[in-house]
PyMOL CGO cylinders between C-alpha atoms (Angstrom):
from pymol import cmd
from pymol.cgo import CYLINDER

trace = [
    CYLINDER, -26.25, -15.06, 95.99, -26.53, -19.31, 95.27, 0.3, 1, 1, 1, 1, 1, 1,
    CYLINDER, -26.53, -19.31, 95.27, -23.75, -20.91, 95.36, 0.3, 1, 1, 1, 1, 1, 1,
    CYLINDER, -23.75, -20.91, 95.36, -21.25, -21.33, 92.77, 0.3, 1, 1, 1, 1, 1, 1,
    CYLINDER, -21.25, -21.33, 92.77, -19.95, -24.02, 91.33, 0.3, 1, 1, 1, 1, 1, 1,
    CYLINDER, -19.95, -24.02, 91.33, -16.92, -24.45, 93.08, 0.3, 1, 1, 1, 1, 1, 1,
    CYLINDER, -16.92, -24.45, 93.08, -18.56, -23.86, 96.60, 0.3, 1, 1, 1, 1, 1, 1,
    CYLINDER, -18.56, -23.86, 96.60, -21.45, -26.67, 95.43, 0.3, 1, 1, 1, 1, 1, 1,
    CYLINDER, -21.45, -26.67, 95.43, -19.06, -29.07, 94.97, 0.3, 1, 1, 1, 1, 1, 1,
    CYLINDER, -19.06, -29.07, 94.97, -17.32, -28.59, 97.76, 0.3, 1, 1, 1, 1, 1, 1,
    CYLINDER, -17.32, -28.59, 97.76, -20.08, -28.77, 100.28, 0.3, 1, 1, 1, 1, 1, 1,
    CYLINDER, -20.08, -28.77, 100.28, -21.91, -31.42, 98.75, 0.3, 1, 1, 1, 1, 1, 1,
    CYLINDER, -21.91, -31.42, 98.75, -18.00, -33.30, 98.83, 0.3, 1, 1, 1, 1, 1, 1,
    CYLINDER, -18.00, -33.30, 98.83, -18.82, -33.17, 102.69, 0.3, 1, 1, 1, 1, 1, 1,
    CYLINDER, -18.82, -33.17, 102.69, -20.31, -36.35, 103.94, 0.3, 1, 1, 1, 1, 1, 1,
    CYLINDER, -20.31, -36.35, 103.94, -24.08, -34.98, 104.95, 0.3, 1, 1, 1, 1, 1, 1,
    CYLINDER, -24.08, -34.98, 104.95, -26.97, -37.43, 105.42, 0.3, 1, 1, 1, 1, 1, 1,
    CYLINDER, -26.97, -37.43, 105.42, -29.48, -35.44, 102.43, 0.3, 1, 1, 1, 1, 1, 1,
    CYLINDER, -29.48, -35.44, 102.43, -33.13, -35.68, 103.20, 0.3, 1, 1, 1, 1, 1, 1,
    CYLINDER, -33.13, -35.68, 103.20, -35.19, -37.52, 100.28, 0.3, 1, 1, 1, 1, 1, 1,
    CYLINDER, -35.19, -37.52, 100.28, -38.89, -36.85, 100.00, 0.3, 1, 1, 1, 1, 1, 1,
    CYLINDER, -38.89, -36.85, 100.00, -40.87, -38.90, 98.02, 0.3, 1, 1, 1, 1, 1, 1,
    CYLINDER, -40.87, -38.90, 98.02, -44.95, -38.84, 98.02, 0.3, 1, 1, 1, 1, 1, 1,
    CYLINDER, -44.95, -38.84, 98.02, -47.27, -41.57, 97.83, 0.3, 1, 1, 1, 1, 1, 1,
    CYLINDER, -47.27, -41.57, 97.83, -49.88, -42.72, 95.09, 0.3, 1, 1, 1, 1, 1, 1,
    CYLINDER, -49.88, -42.72, 95.09, -52.74, -41.15, 97.67, 0.3, 1, 1, 1, 1, 1, 1,
    CYLINDER, -52.74, -41.15, 97.67, -50.22, -37.89, 98.25, 0.3, 1, 1, 1, 1, 1, 1,
    CYLINDER, -50.22, -37.89, 98.25, -49.25, -38.85, 101.54, 0.3, 1, 1, 1, 1, 1, 1,
    CYLINDER, -49.25, -38.85, 101.54, -45.41, -37.17, 101.99, 0.3, 1, 1, 1, 1, 1, 1,
    CYLINDER, -45.41, -37.17, 101.99, -42.44, -39.39, 103.88, 0.3, 1, 1, 1, 1, 1, 1,
    CYLINDER, -42.44, -39.39, 103.88, -39.13, -38.00, 104.35, 0.3, 1, 1, 1, 1, 1, 1,
    CYLINDER, -39.13, -38.00, 104.35, -36.30, -39.96, 105.43, 0.3, 1, 1, 1, 1, 1, 1,
    CYLINDER, -36.30, -39.96, 105.43, -32.41, -39.58, 105.75, 0.3, 1, 1, 1, 1, 1, 1,
    CYLINDER, -32.41, -39.58, 105.75, -30.19, -41.01, 103.47, 0.3, 1, 1, 1, 1, 1, 1,
    CYLINDER, -30.19, -41.01, 103.47, -26.49, -41.65, 102.44, 0.3, 1, 1, 1, 1, 1, 1,
    CYLINDER, -26.49, -41.65, 102.44, -25.81, -39.60, 99.06, 0.3, 1, 1, 1, 1, 1, 1,
    CYLINDER, -25.81, -39.60, 99.06, -22.95, -38.89, 96.51, 0.3, 1, 1, 1, 1, 1, 1,
    CYLINDER, -22.95, -38.89, 96.51, -23.04, -36.23, 94.19, 0.3, 1, 1, 1, 1, 1, 1,
    CYLINDER, -23.04, -36.23, 94.19, -21.19, -36.48, 90.65, 0.3, 1, 1, 1, 1, 1, 1,
    CYLINDER, -21.19, -36.48, 90.65, -21.32, -36.01, 87.16, 0.3, 1, 1, 1, 1, 1, 1,
    CYLINDER, -21.32, -36.01, 87.16, -24.28, -33.33, 88.11, 0.3, 1, 1, 1, 1, 1, 1,
    CYLINDER, -24.28, -33.33, 88.11, -26.45, -36.08, 89.48, 0.3, 1, 1, 1, 1, 1, 1,
    CYLINDER, -26.45, -36.08, 89.48, -27.35, -36.99, 93.28, 0.3, 1, 1, 1, 1, 1, 1,
    CYLINDER, -27.35, -36.99, 93.28, -26.86, -41.02, 93.32, 0.3, 1, 1, 1, 1, 1, 1,
    CYLINDER, -26.86, -41.02, 93.32, -28.99, -42.94, 96.27, 0.3, 1, 1, 1, 1, 1, 1,
    CYLINDER, -28.99, -42.94, 96.27, -29.75, -46.56, 97.10, 0.3, 1, 1, 1, 1, 1, 1,
    CYLINDER, -29.75, -46.56, 97.10, -32.94, -47.54, 98.51, 0.3, 1, 1, 1, 1, 1, 1,
    CYLINDER, -32.94, -47.54, 98.51, -34.63, -51.15, 98.57, 0.3, 1, 1, 1, 1, 1, 1,
    CYLINDER, -34.63, -51.15, 98.57, -37.62, -51.62, 95.90, 0.3, 1, 1, 1, 1, 1, 1,
    CYLINDER, -37.62, -51.62, 95.90, -39.85, -53.02, 97.65, 0.3, 1, 1, 1, 1, 1, 1,
    CYLINDER, -39.85, -53.02, 97.65, -38.61, -53.31, 101.23, 0.3, 1, 1, 1, 1, 1, 1,
    CYLINDER, -38.61, -53.31, 101.23, -38.72, -49.35, 101.76, 0.3, 1, 1, 1, 1, 1, 1,
    CYLINDER, -38.72, -49.35, 101.76, -41.24, -47.15, 101.58, 0.3, 1, 1, 1, 1, 1, 1,
    CYLINDER, -41.24, -47.15, 101.58, -39.35, -44.71, 99.72, 0.3, 1, 1, 1, 1, 1, 1,
    CYLINDER, -39.35, -44.71, 99.72, -38.22, -47.49, 97.35, 0.3, 1, 1, 1, 1, 1, 1,
    CYLINDER, -38.22, -47.49, 97.35, -42.10, -48.49, 96.41, 0.3, 1, 1, 1, 1, 1, 1,
    CYLINDER, -42.10, -48.49, 96.41, -43.31, -44.82, 96.04, 0.3, 1, 1, 1, 1, 1, 1,
    CYLINDER, -43.31, -44.82, 96.04, -40.31, -43.84, 93.64, 0.3, 1, 1, 1, 1, 1, 1,
    CYLINDER, -40.31, -43.84, 93.64, -40.53, -47.04, 91.85, 0.3, 1, 1, 1, 1, 1, 1,
    CYLINDER, -40.53, -47.04, 91.85, -44.49, -45.99, 90.92, 0.3, 1, 1, 1, 1, 1, 1,
    CYLINDER, -44.49, -45.99, 90.92, -43.37, -42.51, 90.06, 0.3, 1, 1, 1, 1, 1, 1,
    CYLINDER, -43.37, -42.51, 90.06, -43.14, -40.58, 92.66, 0.3, 1, 1, 1, 1, 1, 1,
    CYLINDER, -43.14, -40.58, 92.66, -40.92, -37.66, 91.93, 0.3, 1, 1, 1, 1, 1, 1,
    CYLINDER, -40.92, -37.66, 91.93, -38.54, -36.62, 95.28, 0.3, 1, 1, 1, 1, 1, 1,
    CYLINDER, -38.54, -36.62, 95.28, -37.52, -33.71, 96.41, 0.3, 1, 1, 1, 1, 1, 1,
    CYLINDER, -37.52, -33.71, 96.41, -33.85, -34.12, 97.97, 0.3, 1, 1, 1, 1, 1, 1,
    CYLINDER, -33.85, -34.12, 97.97, -32.62, -30.96, 101.20, 0.3, 1, 1, 1, 1, 1, 1,
    CYLINDER, -32.62, -30.96, 101.20, -28.73, -30.98, 102.12, 0.3, 1, 1, 1, 1, 1, 1,
    CYLINDER, -28.73, -30.98, 102.12, -28.46, -28.74, 104.61, 0.3, 1, 1, 1, 1, 1, 1,
    CYLINDER, -28.46, -28.74, 104.61, -25.27, -27.45, 107.07, 0.3, 1, 1, 1, 1, 1, 1,
    CYLINDER, -25.27, -27.45, 107.07, -25.79, -27.79, 110.84, 0.3, 1, 1, 1, 1, 1, 1,
    CYLINDER, -25.79, -27.79, 110.84, -23.41, -24.98, 111.89, 0.3, 1, 1, 1, 1, 1, 1,
    CYLINDER, -23.41, -24.98, 111.89, -23.48, -21.15, 111.15, 0.3, 1, 1, 1, 1, 1, 1,
    CYLINDER, -23.48, -21.15, 111.15, -23.28, -19.71, 108.60, 0.3, 1, 1, 1, 1, 1, 1,
    CYLINDER, -23.28, -19.71, 108.60, -26.02, -22.35, 107.56, 0.3, 1, 1, 1, 1, 1, 1,
    CYLINDER, -26.02, -22.35, 107.56, -25.48, -23.17, 103.56, 0.3, 1, 1, 1, 1, 1, 1,
    CYLINDER, -25.48, -23.17, 103.56, -27.85, -25.45, 102.00, 0.3, 1, 1, 1, 1, 1, 1,
    CYLINDER, -27.85, -25.45, 102.00, -28.77, -27.42, 98.65, 0.3, 1, 1, 1, 1, 1, 1,
    CYLINDER, -28.77, -27.42, 98.65, -32.32, -27.94, 97.64, 0.3, 1, 1, 1, 1, 1, 1,
    CYLINDER, -32.32, -27.94, 97.64, -33.30, -30.20, 94.43, 0.3, 1, 1, 1, 1, 1, 1,
    CYLINDER, -33.30, -30.20, 94.43, -36.19, -31.63, 92.72, 0.3, 1, 1, 1, 1, 1, 1,
    CYLINDER, -36.19, -31.63, 92.72, -36.65, -34.75, 89.85, 0.3, 1, 1, 1, 1, 1, 1,
    CYLINDER, -36.65, -34.75, 89.85, -37.85, -37.93, 89.27, 0.3, 1, 1, 1, 1, 1, 1,
    CYLINDER, -37.85, -37.93, 89.27, -34.79, -40.46, 90.13, 0.3, 1, 1, 1, 1, 1, 1,
    CYLINDER, -34.79, -40.46, 90.13, -34.07, -43.28, 87.88, 0.3, 1, 1, 1, 1, 1, 1,
    CYLINDER, -34.07, -43.28, 87.88, -33.34, -46.57, 88.50, 0.3, 1, 1, 1, 1, 1, 1,
    CYLINDER, -33.34, -46.57, 88.50, -29.26, -46.64, 87.83, 0.3, 1, 1, 1, 1, 1, 1,
    CYLINDER, -29.26, -46.64, 87.83, -28.54, -50.46, 86.26, 0.3, 1, 1, 1, 1, 1, 1,
    CYLINDER, -28.54, -50.46, 86.26, -24.91, -49.98, 85.44, 0.3, 1, 1, 1, 1, 1, 1,
    CYLINDER, -24.91, -49.98, 85.44, -21.79, -50.68, 87.88, 0.3, 1, 1, 1, 1, 1, 1,
    CYLINDER, -21.79, -50.68, 87.88, -23.85, -51.08, 90.33, 0.3, 1, 1, 1, 1, 1, 1,
    CYLINDER, -23.85, -51.08, 90.33, -21.71, -52.57, 93.08, 0.3, 1, 1, 1, 1, 1, 1,
    CYLINDER, -21.71, -52.57, 93.08, -19.36, -49.77, 92.43, 0.3, 1, 1, 1, 1, 1, 1,
    CYLINDER, -19.36, -49.77, 92.43, -21.52, -47.46, 92.73, 0.3, 1, 1, 1, 1, 1, 1,
    CYLINDER, -21.52, -47.46, 92.73, -23.12, -48.83, 96.12, 0.3, 1, 1, 1, 1, 1, 1,
    CYLINDER, -23.12, -48.83, 96.12, -19.54, -48.97, 97.65, 0.3, 1, 1, 1, 1, 1, 1,
    CYLINDER, -19.54, -48.97, 97.65, -18.95, -45.52, 96.07, 0.3, 1, 1, 1, 1, 1, 1,
    CYLINDER, -18.95, -45.52, 96.07, -21.97, -44.46, 98.01, 0.3, 1, 1, 1, 1, 1, 1,
    CYLINDER, -21.97, -44.46, 98.01, -20.93, -46.37, 101.24, 0.3, 1, 1, 1, 1, 1, 1,
    CYLINDER, -20.93, -46.37, 101.24, -17.71, -45.68, 101.59, 0.3, 1, 1, 1, 1, 1, 1,
    CYLINDER, -17.71, -45.68, 101.59, -17.72, -42.19, 102.07, 0.3, 1, 1, 1, 1, 1, 1,
    CYLINDER, -17.72, -42.19, 102.07, -19.78, -42.36, 105.59, 0.3, 1, 1, 1, 1, 1, 1,
    CYLINDER, -19.78, -42.36, 105.59, -16.90, -44.15, 106.88, 0.3, 1, 1, 1, 1, 1, 1,
    CYLINDER, -16.90, -44.15, 106.88, -14.25, -46.54, 105.06, 0.3, 1, 1, 1, 1, 1, 1,
    CYLINDER, -14.25, -46.54, 105.06, -15.06, -49.95, 107.61, 0.3, 1, 1, 1, 1, 1, 1,
    CYLINDER, -15.06, -49.95, 107.61, -18.65, -48.89, 107.62, 0.3, 1, 1, 1, 1, 1, 1,
    CYLINDER, -18.65, -48.89, 107.62, -19.68, -48.23, 103.97, 0.3, 1, 1, 1, 1, 1, 1,
    CYLINDER, -19.68, -48.23, 103.97, -17.87, -52.09, 103.51, 0.3, 1, 1, 1, 1, 1, 1,
    CYLINDER, -17.87, -52.09, 103.51, -19.46, -53.74, 106.16, 0.3, 1, 1, 1, 1, 1, 1,
    CYLINDER, -19.46, -53.74, 106.16, -22.76, -52.40, 104.75, 0.3, 1, 1, 1, 1, 1, 1,
    CYLINDER, -22.76, -52.40, 104.75, -22.02, -52.69, 101.35, 0.3, 1, 1, 1, 1, 1, 1,
    CYLINDER, -22.02, -52.69, 101.35, -21.77, -56.87, 101.98, 0.3, 1, 1, 1, 1, 1, 1,
    CYLINDER, -21.77, -56.87, 101.98, -24.98, -56.90, 103.45, 0.3, 1, 1, 1, 1, 1, 1,
    CYLINDER, -24.98, -56.90, 103.45, -26.60, -54.47, 100.74, 0.3, 1, 1, 1, 1, 1, 1,
    CYLINDER, -26.60, -54.47, 100.74, -25.55, -56.89, 97.92, 0.3, 1, 1, 1, 1, 1, 1,
    CYLINDER, -25.55, -56.89, 97.92, -27.08, -59.56, 99.36, 0.3, 1, 1, 1, 1, 1, 1,
    CYLINDER, -27.08, -59.56, 99.36, -30.35, -57.77, 99.12, 0.3, 1, 1, 1, 1, 1, 1,
    CYLINDER, -30.35, -57.77, 99.12, -32.36, -58.83, 95.93, 0.3, 1, 1, 1, 1, 1, 1,
    CYLINDER, -32.36, -58.83, 95.93, -33.99, -55.38, 95.67, 0.3, 1, 1, 1, 1, 1, 1,
    CYLINDER, -33.99, -55.38, 95.67, -31.41, -53.03, 96.55, 0.3, 1, 1, 1, 1, 1, 1,
    CYLINDER, -31.41, -53.03, 96.55, -31.01, -50.33, 93.51, 0.3, 1, 1, 1, 1, 1, 1,
    CYLINDER, -31.01, -50.33, 93.51, -28.49, -47.28, 92.75, 0.3, 1, 1, 1, 1, 1, 1,
    CYLINDER, -28.49, -47.28, 92.75, -30.65, -44.22, 91.97, 0.3, 1, 1, 1, 1, 1, 1,
    CYLINDER, -30.65, -44.22, 91.97, -29.77, -41.18, 90.05, 0.3, 1, 1, 1, 1, 1, 1,
    CYLINDER, -29.77, -41.18, 90.05, -31.39, -38.00, 90.15, 0.3, 1, 1, 1, 1, 1, 1,
    CYLINDER, -31.39, -38.00, 90.15, -30.33, -35.27, 87.60, 0.3, 1, 1, 1, 1, 1, 1,
    CYLINDER, -30.33, -35.27, 87.60, -32.09, -32.53, 89.02, 0.3, 1, 1, 1, 1, 1, 1,
    CYLINDER, -32.09, -32.53, 89.02, -35.38, -30.54, 87.62, 0.3, 1, 1, 1, 1, 1, 1,
    CYLINDER, -35.38, -30.54, 87.62, -34.70, -27.50, 89.95, 0.3, 1, 1, 1, 1, 1, 1,
    CYLINDER, -34.70, -27.50, 89.95, -31.70, -26.83, 91.90, 0.3, 1, 1, 1, 1, 1, 1,
    CYLINDER, -31.70, -26.83, 91.90, -31.52, -24.29, 94.85, 0.3, 1, 1, 1, 1, 1, 1,
    CYLINDER, -31.52, -24.29, 94.85, -28.92, -23.59, 97.26, 0.3, 1, 1, 1, 1, 1, 1,
    CYLINDER, -28.92, -23.59, 97.26, -28.03, -20.69, 99.41, 0.3, 1, 1, 1, 1, 1, 1,
    CYLINDER, -28.03, -20.69, 99.41, -25.61, -19.52, 101.76, 0.3, 1, 1, 1, 1, 1, 1,
    CYLINDER, -25.61, -19.52, 101.76, -25.97, -17.19, 104.71, 0.3, 1, 1, 1, 1, 1, 1,
    CYLINDER, -25.97, -17.19, 104.71, -23.04, -16.15, 105.50, 0.3, 1, 1, 1, 1, 1, 1,
    CYLINDER, -23.04, -16.15, 105.50, -22.95, -14.25, 102.39, 0.3, 1, 1, 1, 1, 1, 1,
    CYLINDER, -22.95, -14.25, 102.39, -26.53, -11.90, 103.02, 0.3, 1, 1, 1, 1, 1, 1,
    CYLINDER, -26.53, -11.90, 103.02, -28.77, -14.62, 101.02, 0.3, 1, 1, 1, 1, 1, 1,
    CYLINDER, -28.77, -14.62, 101.02, -31.63, -14.49, 103.88, 0.3, 1, 1, 1, 1, 1, 1,
    CYLINDER, -31.63, -14.49, 103.88, -31.86, -11.17, 103.09, 0.3, 1, 1, 1, 1, 1, 1,
    CYLINDER, -31.86, -11.17, 103.09, -32.21, -11.83, 99.16, 0.3, 1, 1, 1, 1, 1, 1,
    CYLINDER, -32.21, -11.83, 99.16, -34.32, -14.29, 99.86, 0.3, 1, 1, 1, 1, 1, 1,
    CYLINDER, -34.32, -14.29, 99.86, -36.91, -12.27, 102.29, 0.3, 1, 1, 1, 1, 1, 1,
    CYLINDER, -36.91, -12.27, 102.29, -36.29, -9.50, 99.15, 0.3, 1, 1, 1, 1, 1, 1,
    CYLINDER, -36.29, -9.50, 99.15, -38.40, -12.27, 96.74, 0.3, 1, 1, 1, 1, 1, 1,
    CYLINDER, -38.40, -12.27, 96.74, -34.52, -12.80, 94.90, 0.3, 1, 1, 1, 1, 1, 1,
    CYLINDER, -34.52, -12.80, 94.90, -33.88, -16.19, 93.51, 0.3, 1, 1, 1, 1, 1, 1,
    CYLINDER, -33.88, -16.19, 93.51, -31.87, -18.93, 94.57, 0.3, 1, 1, 1, 1, 1, 1,
    CYLINDER, -31.87, -18.93, 94.57, -31.71, -21.06, 91.25, 0.3, 1, 1, 1, 1, 1, 1,
    CYLINDER, -31.71, -21.06, 91.25, -28.57, -22.46, 90.89, 0.3, 1, 1, 1, 1, 1, 1,
    CYLINDER, -28.57, -22.46, 90.89, -27.13, -23.32, 87.15, 0.3, 1, 1, 1, 1, 1, 1,
    CYLINDER, -27.13, -23.32, 87.15, -25.32, -26.76, 86.21, 0.3, 1, 1, 1, 1, 1, 1,
]
cmd.load_cgo(trace, "trace")
């Protein structure tokens, strides 16, 4: 069974890295580990629109795929797809919320540098599709049988 709402929220509250994939205009994929925050039924990320390849691809309209997985057994995972939007409201507060969940001191140090970057943005992704699973609940067998792992928000 896909993760239920409570399990999804708990899993995404853990400070894991997300792997964010984009596609260039020529069709070349790229992926990178990123910090994220899950709140308000959306993923929140940060990037630089000119200085980072992924930022340039997203500003050109690339759809994205996101993968967040546990490293320990039983394996759990969340996969999401969609088109992120640049979020312009309360940018410093969103950057801080994203950063400090990965360590208060390190996050605040990073934030000071990030606020000085003119192309630094916050991205909000409301998933078009969300897939989740927990192999500890037998989801590998369900997947092998062709059952859907779609998760409703």
